[in-house]
N, C-alpha and C positions, 0 to 999 in steps of 0.2 A: 610136248610140254614147253612152256615159255621159258627162255633162258633169262634169268634175273641176276646173273653174276654181277652186273653193274650196280645193283642195289645192295648186295650182301658183302661185296669185297671191301675191305677197309683201305681207302685211299688216303695218302698223306699230302698230295699236291693238287688235287682237284676235288670239286664237289659234283656229285652226280644225282640226278633226279629224273622223274618222268612227269610230263605235263599233260593233263587230260585235254582232249579235244572233243567236244560234244558231238556225238554221232560219227566219229572218225577214229582212226588209229591215234595213238599217243605220240608225243614228241619226246625224244631223249635229249636231255639238257646236260651239258658238261661245262663247268665253269673252272677256268684256271684259277688256282688259289694259292699264289705266293705273293700277296700284295706288298710285303716288305721289300721285295726286289722287283717290283713292277712286273710280276709274273714271268720273270726270266726263265727261259726254257732249259732246264737241266735234264740230264739223262733220265732220272727217275720220273720226272713229270711227263716226259714224252712216252715212256713205257706205259704209264697209267692212262694217258690220253688214247693211245692206240688200243689198249686192252678194253677200255670203256666203249670206244667206237665199234670195235669188233663184237662186243657183247650186245650192244644195241642192234647191230646189224643182224644178229642171229635171232633176235626176239620178234616173233610174229605180231606182237601187239604194238610195235614201234614202226611208224611209217617214215619218219624223217628225224634228223638230229640237228641240234643247234650247239655250236661251240662258241664260248664267250669268255671274257675276262671280267674287268670292272670298268667303271666310267673313266678312271685315270689311265688305264692301260689294258689293251688286249694282251699284248706281250711285248716288252721293250727290247727283246732280242734273246740270244742264247746266253747261257751262264758262262761268261768268259773265264771265270776261275777254273772251270773244268778243262779248259783248253790252253791256258796261258803258258804252261810249262811243257806241253806235249810236243813230241817230235813227229815227223812225217810217218815213220813206221808205226808208232803207237796209234796215231789217228787211223791209219790204214787198217790195223788189226782191230781197233775198237769198232770200226764200221758203224758209227752211231746213226748214220742216215738210212741204214737198211730198214729200220722200223718205219721211217717216213714212207717208204715204198708201199707199205701195207695200207696206208691211208687211201692211196689211189685205188686199192682193190675193194674198198667199202662199196657195197652195191646200192645202198639207200642214199638219198641226197643228204648232204651235210651243208648247213648254212653257218657261216661265220658272222657273229654279231660283234662288231668292232667299235670300240670307243677309245679315245686317247691314243696312246702310242701303239703302233703295229710296225715294229722295226726289226730289221735283220731276220732272224729266225721267226719272229712274230709275224712279219709280213709274209714270209714263206709259208707259215702254217695257215694263215688266212687264205692264201692263194691255193693251198692244197684242198680247201673246201670247194664246194660247187657253186656257191653264191656268197656274196658279202653284203650284209646290211650294215652301213656305217653311220655313226653319229656325226653331227656337224663338227665335233671336236676331234675326229679321228685324223691321225697323221701317219702316213705310210712312208717307209723308207728302207733302203738297203745300205746302211752305213759301214759295211765291212771294210771298205777301202781305207777307212780311217784307222783300222787295226792292222793294216798290212796284208789283208787277205781279200777274198772275194766271196760272194754268196756260195754256199755249198749244199743247201737243201732245196734247190730248184729255182732260186731267185733269178739267175741269168736266163733261164729257160721259160718259166711261167710268166714272168713279168714282161719279157719281150713279146711273147705270143699274145699277151693281154693288151698291151698298150703300144706296141710297135718298137722298132729298133731305136729310133731317135730319142724318144723319151726314156726308154730303158737305159740307154747309154748315159744320158744325163744323170739319172738317179743313181746308177751303180758306180759310175766313174767319179762323181762328185760327192756321193753320200747324202745328197739333198733330200729333204723330206717334202712330201706332197700332201696337200689337204684332201679331205674327202670329196669336195665338189670337183676338184681337178681330176681326181681318180675316177669319179663317176663319168665325167666328160671323156676321159681316155678309154673307158670301157672296162676298168678293173672292178668297179663297185656296182652292185645291182641297184641299190637305192640309198639315198642320204636322207636322214631324218633328224628330228630334234634329239638332243643328247639324252633327254629324259625318256625317250620313246624307242631307242634303238633296239633294246632287247624285246620289247613288246612287239615291235614291227617284225623282227626276225621270227618270233614265235607265231605271229599271225601268218606270215608267209609259209612257215612249216605246217600250220594247221590247214591251210588251203591245199598244200601238196598231200597231206594225210587224208584228204577226202577223195583223192583220185585212186584209180585201180593200181594196186601195188606192183604187179608184174610189169605193166606198161610203163610205170614211172621208172623202174629200175632198168628196163630195156632202153628207154629213151636216154637216160643218163649214160648208159654204156655206149650208145651210138654217138652221142655228142663228144664224149671223151676220145673215142676212136678217131674222130675227125682230125685230131691233132697228130695222129700217128700215120695216117694213110693218105695216099693220093686221092684226088676227088673221085677217080674211077673206082678205086678199091673201096673208098668210103661209101659211095652210092651202093655198091654191091653188098657191103656189110649192112647198111641201113635196110635194104630191100629184104634181105634174109631175116632180119629181126622183125620187120613188118609182117612177113608171112608167118613167122613163128608165133606171133600173138594171136593168130587165127585158131590156135590150138587151145586157147584159154577160155574158161567159162566167163570171165569178165568181158571178153570181146563179144560173146554171144549176148550177154546181158546188156551191155552198153548199146549195141546196135538195135536190139529188140526194144529197149526203153526209148530210144530215139524215135523209132517208128511209131511206138504207142504213145508218144508224147508224155512220158512220165520220168521221174527221177530214177536213175539206175541204182541197184542195190549190189554193191561190189562184194565179191567173195574172196578176193586176194589169190585167186588161182585160175 
């Protein structure tokens, strides 16, 4: 039975819906919805985002997910009011970043559709996704240094791996914001589009992924993410085993048979 908790659960900080893709699986859409504070990421919002992603991940009718904000801001950072008076031990016990680790365990692809500000935790949340479609107005940054702290939800790690040490150092040590075009050239952003089209383009990218064989898509995502954790030798071994594993799927048999017969494959998702 399909898991539809994402449609029945009452959320206070996000909007959740499903987008139909003709002839393919659906896209799960999550919109951050705290516009009065530029979608600042408080604890309650992140709880809801993770729960919605996990619910979509369990739903066999969903092939891909899109996470977005609004034209003015994807998310302008963490909600500083929740941390301003906290001490080290309180933050340690709160362990608020533990739920961020669950995003990395999402099996299906997640696309960030970013417009306007993606700063601090907002930039880190976008980088937690698998791809980023950015509007021309998007601005990325890690300005935590201006608050006397550093990124804590993956900024120093993911940004460095995405754009290299020199540029990551500049962004994090100065708090400087970078535009979408510059981040595309640096390798952080998948594509840059007109501000009026950024969400449509993200949904179109999701639709294309939703037409592909589900198990192979998830295995490919897993192999790509593992490349950040393993040596090239171990990574190649991991990739090879995943490649062999897919030969146990019905979709592998259908895909190769359809190729030989010069027809469109009919995927079964198993």
